[in-house]
Every structure is written in C-alpha cells, then in structure tokens.
TORLODREN-189377 format. One record per residue (C-alpha): residue number from 1; chain; residue in one letter; x, y, z. Coordinates in nm, 2 decimals, always signed. Each point is the difference from the previous one (the first is absolute). Last residue first. Layout:
<atoms>
num/chaine/residu/xx/yy/zz
NUM/A/A/X/Y/Z
...
</atoms>
This chain:
<atoms>
num/chaine/residu/xx/yy/zz
306/A/E/+11.04/+1.80/+1.12
305/A/L/-0.12/+0.34/-0.10
304/A/S/-0.24/-0.15/-0.27
303/A/D/-0.11/-0.28/+0.21
302/A/L/-0.09/+0.28/+0.30
301/A/A/-0.21/+0.17/-0.27
300/A/Q/-0.13/-0.26/-0.07
299/A/Q/-0.13/-0.11/+0.34
298/A/S/-0.13/+0.37/+0.01
297/A/M/-0.21/-0.06/-0.29
296/A/T/-0.09/-0.32/+0.16
295/A/L/-0.14/+0.13/+0.33
294/A/N/-0.18/+0.29/-0.13
293/A/A/-0.18/-0.19/-0.25
292/A/L/-0.08/-0.27/+0.35
291/A/Q/-0.13/+0.34/+0.18
290/A/V/-0.23/+0.09/-0.32
289/A/K/-0.15/-0.36/+0.02
288/A/L/-0.03/-0.01/+0.43
287/A/Q/-0.21/+0.34/-0.05
286/A/A/-0.21/-0.14/-0.32
285/A/I/-0.06/-0.31/+0.25
284/A/H/-0.11/+0.23/+0.27
283/A/R/-0.24/+0.18/-0.17
282/A/L/-0.12/-0.31/-0.13
281/A/N/-0.04/-0.14/+0.36
280/A/T/-0.17/+0.31/+0.08
279/A/E/-0.22/-0.05/-0.28
278/A/K/-0.15/-0.34/+0.13
277/A/E/-0.06/+0.12/+0.36
276/A/M/-0.24/+0.30/-0.13
275/A/R/-0.20/-0.26/-0.23
274/A/A/+0.05/-0.28/+0.28
273/A/D/-0.11/+0.24/+0.23
272/A/E/+0.09/-0.04/+0.37
271/A/L/-0.16/-0.23/+0.21
270/A/G/-0.05/+0.07/+0.37
269/A/H/-0.27/-0.29/+0.09
268/A/L/-0.31/+0.26/+0.01
267/A/Q/+0.16/+0.28/-0.22
266/A/R/-0.02/-0.31/-0.25
265/A/Y/-0.30/-0.12/+0.08
264/A/N/-0.17/+0.36/-0.05
263/A/R/+0.15/+0.05/-0.26
262/A/L/-0.11/-0.30/-0.18
261/A/A/-0.37/+0.06/+0.16
260/A/I/-0.02/+0.35/-0.15
259/A/E/+0.11/-0.16/-0.31
258/A/T/-0.28/-0.27/-0.04
257/A/D/-0.26/+0.24/+0.06
256/A/A/+0.08/+0.21/-0.24
255/A/L/+0.03/-0.30/-0.25
254/A/E/-0.35/-0.08/+0.13
253/A/Q/-0.12/+0.32/-0.06
252/A/R/+0.10/+0.01/-0.37
251/A/V/-0.11/-0.36/-0.06
250/A/I/-0.38/+0.09/+0.04
249/A/S/+0.07/+0.34/-0.13
248/A/I/+0.12/-0.19/-0.30
247/A/Q/-0.29/-0.24/-0.01
246/A/R/-0.30/+0.25/+0.02
245/A/Q/+0.19/+0.19/-0.26
244/A/I/+0.00/-0.29/-0.21
243/A/F/-0.36/-0.12/+0.08
242/A/D/-0.12/+0.39/-0.08
241/A/M/+0.18/-0.07/-0.28
240/A/T/-0.20/-0.31/-0.14
239/A/Q/-0.33/+0.14/+0.10
238/A/R/+0.03/+0.33/-0.19
237/A/A/+0.13/-0.19/-0.30
236/A/A/-0.32/-0.27/+0.04
235/A/G/-0.21/+0.30/+0.07
234/A/T/+0.16/+0.15/-0.33
233/A/R/-0.03/-0.32/-0.21
232/A/M/-0.44/+0.01/+0.12
231/A/N/-0.02/+0.38/-0.06
230/A/V/+0.12/-0.03/-0.36
229/A/Y/-0.20/-0.30/-0.06
228/A/D/-0.31/+0.15/+0.10
227/A/T/+0.03/+0.34/-0.14
226/A/I/+0.05/-0.21/-0.35
225/A/Y/-0.28/-0.18/+0.06
224/A/A/-0.25/+0.29/+0.12
223/A/E/+0.17/+0.17/-0.32
222/A/A/-0.09/-0.30/-0.26
221/A/L/-0.32/-0.02/+0.18
220/A/A/-0.08/+0.37/+0.00
219/A/N/+0.06/+0.02/-0.42
218/A/L/-0.23/-0.31/-0.04
217/A/V/-0.29/+0.20/+0.17
216/A/D/+0.05/+0.27/-0.17
215/A/S/+0.05/-0.13/-0.33
214/A/A/-0.28/-0.20/-0.01
213/A/K/-0.22/+0.23/+0.16
212/A/Q/+0.10/+0.25/-0.28
211/A/A/-0.11/-0.24/-0.26
210/A/V/-0.33/-0.04/+0.12
209/A/E/-0.18/-0.34/-0.04
208/A/A/+0.29/-0.11/+0.16
207/A/K/+0.31/-0.31/-0.04
206/A/F/+0.32/-0.01/+0.22
205/A/G/+0.39/-0.16/-0.19
204/A/L/+0.27/-0.01/+0.15
203/A/R/+0.32/-0.11/-0.13
202/A/L/+0.32/-0.15/+0.22
201/A/V/+0.35/+0.06/-0.08
200/A/A/+0.24/-0.22/+0.17
199/A/V/+0.13/-0.17/-0.32
198/A/D/+0.06/-0.42/-0.02
197/A/Q/-0.32/-0.08/-0.19
196/A/E/-0.16/+0.29/-0.16
195/A/V/-0.31/+0.29/+0.10
194/A/Q/-0.03/-0.18/+0.30
193/A/M/-0.41/+0.07/+0.13
192/A/V/-0.22/+0.18/+0.17
191/A/S/-0.37/+0.05/-0.10
190/A/L/-0.27/+0.19/+0.21
189/A/H/-0.34/+0.01/-0.08
188/A/A/-0.12/-0.27/+0.26
187/A/K/+0.27/+0.14/+0.26
186/A/I/-0.12/+0.36/-0.05
185/A/Y/-0.39/-0.08/+0.09
184/A/D/+0.08/-0.29/+0.29
183/A/I/+0.19/+0.32/+0.16
182/A/Q/-0.25/+0.23/-0.03
181/A/S/-0.30/-0.23/+0.08
180/A/Q/+0.24/-0.09/+0.34
179/A/Q/+0.04/+0.39/+0.05
178/A/S/-0.36/+0.05/-0.01
177/A/R/-0.19/+0.16/-0.31
176/A/L/-0.24/+0.28/-0.01
175/A/R/-0.19/-0.06/-0.33
174/A/F/-0.16/+0.27/-0.16
173/A/K/-0.31/+0.01/-0.32
172/A/Y/-0.09/+0.28/-0.22
171/A/E/-0.26/+0.13/-0.19
170/A/G/+0.02/+0.35/-0.13
169/A/Q/+0.15/+0.38/+0.08
168/A/L/+0.39/+0.10/+0.10
167/A/N/+0.19/+0.08/+0.33
166/A/L/-0.25/+0.01/+0.26
165/A/N/+0.09/-0.15/+0.39
164/A/I/-0.10/-0.28/+0.19
163/A/T/+0.05/-0.09/+0.39
162/A/I/-0.01/-0.30/+0.13
161/A/K/-0.13/-0.14/+0.39
160/A/G/-0.06/-0.37/+0.03
159/A/E/-0.10/-0.35/-0.09
158/A/P/-0.35/+0.08/+0.07
157/A/L/+0.04/+0.33/-0.16
156/A/S/+0.02/+0.36/+0.14
155/A/I/+0.11/+0.24/-0.28
154/A/I/+0.15/+0.31/+0.12
153/A/Q/-0.05/+0.29/-0.25
152/A/G/+0.20/+0.15/-0.27
151/A/F/-0.25/-0.11/-0.32
150/A/R/-0.37/-0.09/+0.13
149/A/H/-0.15/-0.28/+0.08
148/A/Q/-0.26/-0.18/-0.16
147/A/S/-0.06/-0.39/+0.06
146/A/E/-0.04/-0.36/-0.11
145/A/S/+0.01/-0.32/+0.10
144/A/E/+0.07/-0.34/-0.21
143/A/G/-0.08/-0.27/+0.18
142/A/G/+0.04/-0.16/+0.38
141/A/E/+0.34/-0.17/-0.11
140/A/G/+0.13/+0.25/-0.18
139/A/T/-0.05/+0.26/-0.33
138/A/K/+0.12/+0.31/+0.05
137/A/S/-0.17/+0.33/-0.06
136/A/L/+0.06/+0.37/+0.06
135/A/S/-0.17/+0.28/-0.14
134/A/F/+0.12/+0.34/-0.10
133/A/Q/-0.03/+0.40/+0.10
132/A/T/+0.16/+0.32/-0.05
131/A/A/+0.08/+0.05/-0.36
130/A/S/-0.30/-0.21/-0.12
129/A/L/-0.14/-0.37/+0.04
128/A/I/+0.37/-0.13/-0.03
127/A/S/-0.04/-0.39/+0.02
126/A/L/+0.24/-0.23/+0.23
125/A/Y/+0.00/-0.40/+0.05
124/A/Y/+0.18/-0.16/+0.28
123/A/V/+0.20/-0.29/-0.06
122/A/V/+0.11/-0.20/+0.35
121/A/D/+0.40/-0.04/+0.06
120/A/H/+0.03/+0.20/+0.31
119/A/L/-0.30/+0.17/+0.18
118/A/R/-0.02/-0.25/+0.22
117/A/P/+0.35/+0.01/+0.15
116/A/S/-0.02/+0.33/+0.14
115/A/W/+0.26/+0.29/+0.03
114/A/G/-0.09/+0.33/+0.09
113/A/D/-0.20/+0.25/-0.18
112/A/T/+0.03/-0.12/-0.39
111/A/K/+0.09/+0.23/-0.30
110/A/V/-0.14/-0.06/-0.34
109/A/V/+0.09/+0.24/-0.27
108/A/F/-0.22/+0.06/-0.38
107/A/P/+0.03/-0.02/-0.29
106/A/S/+0.36/-0.16/+0.02
105/A/E/+0.26/+0.12/-0.28
104/A/T/+0.31/-0.16/+0.19
103/A/Y/-0.17/-0.35/-0.03
102/A/L/-0.30/-0.10/-0.20
101/A/E/-0.10/-0.35/-0.07
100/A/T/-0.24/-0.02/-0.30
99/A/N/-0.33/-0.22/+0.04
98/A/R/-0.14/-0.16/-0.32
97/A/L/-0.32/-0.07/-0.14
96/A/R/-0.25/+0.25/+0.10
95/A/G/+0.28/+0.27/+0.15
94/A/V/+0.06/+0.02/+0.38
93/A/R/+0.33/+0.20/+0.04
92/A/H/+0.25/-0.15/+0.27
91/A/Y/+0.19/+0.08/+0.34
90/A/T/+0.26/-0.20/+0.11
89/A/V/+0.05/+0.11/+0.41
88/A/S/+0.30/-0.11/+0.23
87/A/L/+0.21/-0.01/-0.32
86/A/D/+0.26/+0.34/+0.15
85/A/V/+0.34/-0.07/-0.12
84/A/K/+0.32/+0.06/+0.15
83/A/D/-0.13/-0.20/+0.36
82/A/L/-0.11/-0.27/-0.17
81/A/A/+0.35/-0.07/-0.14
80/A/Y/+0.10/-0.06/+0.33
79/A/E/-0.35/-0.30/+0.04
78/A/I/+0.13/-0.12/-0.30
77/A/L/+0.34/-0.07/+0.16
76/A/V/-0.16/-0.18/+0.29
75/A/P/-0.30/-0.18/-0.27
74/A/S/+0.33/-0.17/-0.10
73/A/K/-0.02/+0.00/-0.43
72/A/L/+0.34/+0.17/-0.03
71/A/V/+0.12/-0.21/+0.29
70/A/E/-0.10/-0.34/-0.21
69/A/V/+0.17/+0.14/-0.31
68/A/E/+0.32/+0.06/+0.23
67/A/A/+0.02/-0.29/+0.14
66/A/P/-0.03/-0.20/-0.39
65/A/V/+0.30/+0.27/-0.08
64/A/K/+0.23/-0.10/+0.30
63/A/N/+0.17/-0.30/-0.09
62/A/T/+0.34/+0.14/+0.06
61/A/H/-0.02/+0.08/+0.36
60/A/V/+0.08/+0.31/+0.20
59/A/F/-0.26/+0.04/+0.36
58/A/H/+0.25/-0.21/+0.28
57/A/D/+0.27/+0.36/-0.05
56/A/F/+0.22/-0.06/+0.31
55/A/D/+0.30/-0.05/-0.21
54/A/Q/-0.08/+0.23/-0.25
53/A/Y/+0.02/+0.30/+0.26
52/A/L/+0.23/+0.26/-0.17
51/A/G/+0.06/-0.18/-0.30
50/A/S/-0.21/+0.16/-0.24
49/A/S/-0.14/-0.18/-0.31
48/A/S/-0.39/-0.06/+0.14
47/A/I/-0.02/+0.35/-0.05
46/A/G/+0.08/+0.04/-0.33
45/A/V/+0.17/-0.31/-0.22
44/A/D/+0.13/-0.34/+0.07
43/A/I/-0.25/-0.04/+0.24
42/A/D/-0.25/+0.08/-0.25
41/A/D/-0.30/+0.19/+0.15
40/A/L/-0.33/+0.02/-0.29
39/A/K/-0.08/+0.23/-0.27
38/A/I/-0.38/+0.08/-0.05
37/A/K/-0.17/+0.03/-0.32
36/A/A/-0.31/+0.17/-0.02
35/A/S/-0.31/-0.03/-0.19
34/A/T/-0.33/+0.08/-0.08
33/A/E/-0.34/-0.15/-0.12
32/A/Y/-0.34/+0.16/-0.12
31/A/V/-0.34/-0.12/+0.02
30/A/S/-0.27/+0.15/-0.25
29/A/S/-0.32/-0.12/+0.11
28/A/T/-0.24/-0.16/-0.24
27/A/Y/-0.23/+0.20/-0.15
26/A/L/+0.12/+0.08/-0.30
25/A/L/+0.20/-0.32/-0.05
24/A/S/-0.32/-0.21/+0.03
23/A/R/-0.17/+0.26/-0.25
22/A/W/+0.27/-0.09/-0.21
21/A/A/+0.00/-0.36/-0.05
20/A/I/-0.34/+0.00/-0.01
19/A/G/+0.01/+0.22/-0.35
18/A/L/+0.26/-0.21/-0.09
17/A/A/-0.17/-0.31/+0.05
16/A/L/-0.29/+0.14/-0.12
15/A/A/+0.21/+0.09/-0.34
14/A/F/+0.13/-0.40/-0.03
13/A/C/-0.31/-0.13/+0.01
12/A/L/-0.12/+0.25/-0.29
11/A/L/+0.26/-0.10/-0.15
10/A/I/-0.01/-0.37/+0.01
9/A/I/-0.40/+0.02/-0.06
8/A/H/+0.13/+0.21/-0.30
7/A/A/+0.18/-0.27/-0.12
6/A/G/-0.23/-0.30/+0.02
5/A/K/-0.04/-0.08/-0.34
4/A/I/+0.41/+0.04/-0.05
3/A/V/+0.09/-0.23/+0.31
2/A/P/-0.27/-0.21/-0.09
1/A/L/+0.17/-0.06/-0.35
</atoms>
C-alpha cells in the first residue's frame, strides 16, 4: 500500500536518476579500446625450430609467455614504439564541464626550440583571440601568468622557447610530455594477457580518449615488439655464424701449420711419403700376383704336356 501511494514519488526519483545518468554520460569523456594479438615464437614451429644454431641458442625456453608479457611492458620497448608514434604533445579542447582530447585534429601545432626539461609535464592554457593572436597562461608554483603572443613567432618562456601555429579557433590547452611521462602514460593504459592457457598468443589492449590514438599506439608497440624480436634472433644467428667462421679459420690455419711442419720433418729426416710408399707397395703386389698367375698357367701346361 505505501508503494502504491508513493508511486508518483518513485517515478519522479526514477526519472531524475535517468536524467542525471544521461547528463553524466553526455559530459563524460569517451574511452576507446583497441586490441591486437601477437603469436609468440615456438621452439617447435618458427624461427626457433631451425637446427642451424640450436646448440648455441640460450634464449629459447618453454615458459616464455610471462616473460614476453613483461617485455611488452618494458620501458625499452615502449621507447622503440615512441619512435613510430608522436605523443610528445597532448592537446585538449577546454569546455565548461569536460575537456576533450584532440589527436590528429589538433587546433594548433606546438614546436619546441631545443630540448628543455622544464617545458615538459606542465599544462599550458591557450585562448585564441584572433587569427593572428592568442593568450597563453599556465598554473605553476608562482600562480597563473598570462601573456599575449602572435602565431608563428618564437615565444621565450622561463622554461624554454616554443612556437605555436594556428589551425582552428577556440580555447584549448596543451602539455609537452617528457620521455618518461610518455612511457608512464602508455604503461598505465596498456594491458597484456595470455589468450588461453598453453597457447603462445598474447592479447594487447590499449585505451585512449581518441580511437585513432589508441590504434596508432598499439600498432606501433606491436611493430616495435616484432622488429625487436626479429633483430634479436637474427643477431643471435649472426653472432653464431661469426663464431663458427672464426673457429673454422682457426682450425684451417692449424691444419696448414701442421701440414707444413710434417713436410719439413720428412724432408729433414729423409722419410718417404707414407701414401706414396703404400701405392708403390700395392703396385708391386699387383705385379707379383700377375707373375704368380703366369707361373700357375705355365705349371698347368707342363703338367698337361707331361
């Protein structure tokens, strides 16, 4: 009975909850996730199955899936991926309720004049005043400072020098990321897991507010992993072949030195060549066998005549 009497209150609260949820979703930044799968090298199938240098290979092991997961998350491999995708500057459109990240559709382009660590990991707010002018401000320890500049000109800041070129009008902010900051950003949004137990396939996932950015970062990371692994394997094969070639050269030189020493020893002591002596003895034995056959035939003829 109380539920029936308060039905209008329940419906009103339900409608308000739906409205709040709808507005919350409307002003919440979207997050896109892209995924990729990488097949690991197997000792039975693939590069590791080659018998060319398997006795020299100390890198192949059966329980390699957890190790490769850590490799994909390592800062060294992420640095290789950063050479293929540019995350040095992140751009955002500033709104009243939310900030939208911009990737390829960046409203302006920021270029640094030389590398200055003080420029990195600081958020700068930019407001476009006209087609030629903009205001730049930042929030730091000394409070917010604002100054007006022109597009395309070098701006001398206490942290360093930058140049900003205009693409679109509006109010934005940008952040210059250091190498370590980019690595931390990728590691925070990257997930690596095994597809199934006892299956040498890894699933990579990366989340970002821009779908194209998520795709580019994950493709760059997968390409860097494959390139690094191929370089490691070919490098191991190259080192193995170089080692074998050096050993063959050493053995060939030792054999040549031994042959020269043996020839000198024979000449010094007047020894004959064993191979030539053996061939001479074999020819002599063959001649004796022919003489024996002739004598046997002569004996049989004499016996017959007698």
